[in-house]
N, C-alpha and C positions, 0 to 999 in steps of 0.2 A: 403475546408470549408465543414462542415457537414450540409447537407440539410435536413430539417425536412420532406419534402415530399418523401423522399426515402423509399424504403421498404427493408425488409431483403432479402438477396440472398438465404436464406435457408428456407426450409419448416417448418411449425409450429411444426411438430412432433420432429424437432431438436431443435428449439429455445425455446419452452415452457419449456421442462425439464431443460435446462440450466438456464432459468429465475427463475424457482422454486428453484433450488439448490442455486443460488446466493441469492435469497430472504431468504432462510433458514439460510445461512451464515450471512446475515445482521441481521436477527432476533437474532441469537445466539450472535453475536457481540454486538448488541445494548442492548438487554434485559438481556442476561445472562453474558455479559462481557467476553465471550469466544473468545478471539482474536487470539489465537495461535493454535487452534485445527485442522486446515485444511492444506492440502498439499500446498496451495498457500502461507501460512505463512512460511512454511518450505522452499519454493523456495525463498521467500523474505529474509529469514534469511541466506540462502546459498549465495545469491547474496551479501548481506551485509558482510558476513564473507569472501567471496572471495576477496572483495575489501580490507579487512584488510590485507590479505596475499600479495596481489599485490602491495599495495601502502605503506606498513609499513615504508619504509625508505626514501620516496621521499620528504616529506615536514616536517615542524615542527609538533609537536604532535597535536596541536589544529586543524590545517587545515586538517591533515590526518583524524582525528576522525570525523570532520564535513563532510568531503568529502565522507566518507563511507555511511552515511545516504542519502546524496544527490544522490549518484550513485545508491543506493537502489531504489530511486524513479525515477531516470533517465531511467533505463531499461524499465519499463512499458511505460513511456512517449515516448521513441523511438519506441517501438512496436506499440503504439497508432498511431504515425505519419505514420508508415508503413501501418497500416490498412486504414488510411485515404487516403493515396496515392493510395492504391489498390481499394478504394471505397467499402470496406468491412465493412459496417456501423454497422452490428450487433456485430462484434468483437470489433469495436470501443467502443460500449456500454459496452461490457464485460470488456475491459481494464479499463473503468471508475470504474467498481466494483473492479477490481484488485487494482487500486490506493486507493480506499476506504478501502479495507482490509489491504493494506500496511500501510495506515495512522492510522487505528485503532491500529495496533500492535505498531507503532511508538509512538502513544499517550500513550499506556500502558507502553512502555519502558521509556518515559519521566516521567510519573507518578512514576515510580519505582526509579527514580534518587536519592531520599533521603533514601528510606528504603532498597533497594537492595534485594528484595525478589525473583525476577525473576532469573531463572538459567542463568548464563553467560557462554558463550563458551570461553574456553581459549586454546591457542595453546602452543606448546613446548617452544617457545621463550618468552611466557608471564607467565611461570609457577609461578614465584614469584612476578610478577609486572603487574597484569592485572587490567584493569579499566572498569568502567561502562561508556560507551560513553557519555550518557546524563548527568550523574552526573559530569563527568569531564568538559564537555562543559558549563554546567550551573554554576558550581563553578568558572571556568575561566572567565566567562563573568559577574559574580556577580548576576546572575539571578536564583540561586538555590532556593531562597525563592519565586520565581514566577513559580515554577514547576507546581503547580495545574492549574494556568492560561494558561500556554503554552500548557500543555497537553490537556486542555479543548478546546483551539483554534484548535489544530491539530485534535481532535476528531470531532469537528463541520465541519471542512473541509472534513474529511472522510465521514460524513453523506451527505454533499453536493455532493460528488462524487457518492455515492450510489443513491441519488435522480436523478442525471444525468443518471445513468444506468437505473433506473426504468422508468423514463419518456421517454428516448430515445428508449430503447428497446421495450417498449409498443407501441410507435408510429410506429416503424418499423414493429412490428408484426401485429398491426391493419391494417396498409397499405398493408401488405402482404396478410392478410385475405380478405380485401375488393377487392383486385386485382385478386382474384382467378378466 
């Protein structure tokens, strides 16, 4: 369990720059709509696409496509639990931000389900038959006309994860500062 009275294990000269970098990513994502410009989004995309290659033939198409986005979120959640177990609470807060970044990009991908403006990666086996994951899933479930609502809900959840990051990391840093 994450305890609010914990302090960061790291000195402020380490945690404050990370906090500022993540705050700037949040600002760019929220204000400028720049969800894909950071290395972390590249990592998320790589995780997502890796699952495409690994599970392409295991289940029916819908479960496989839905599973890819689920696993894209599962990786940071597993890392989060690892940091909780190690009682490395500052990195727990950073993973909250990672989940927020991940969800921002997913919300943008959902938003794109109708217009298909985002570049899609395709592999050699998909040369003639590639799909937009969210367009496919929303069409299959009959929710394609709820794209804006679903995207907005995911966007709000992303903001909640960023708020968790801001509040928790500030508490950790203030406790570290007061304990000097």
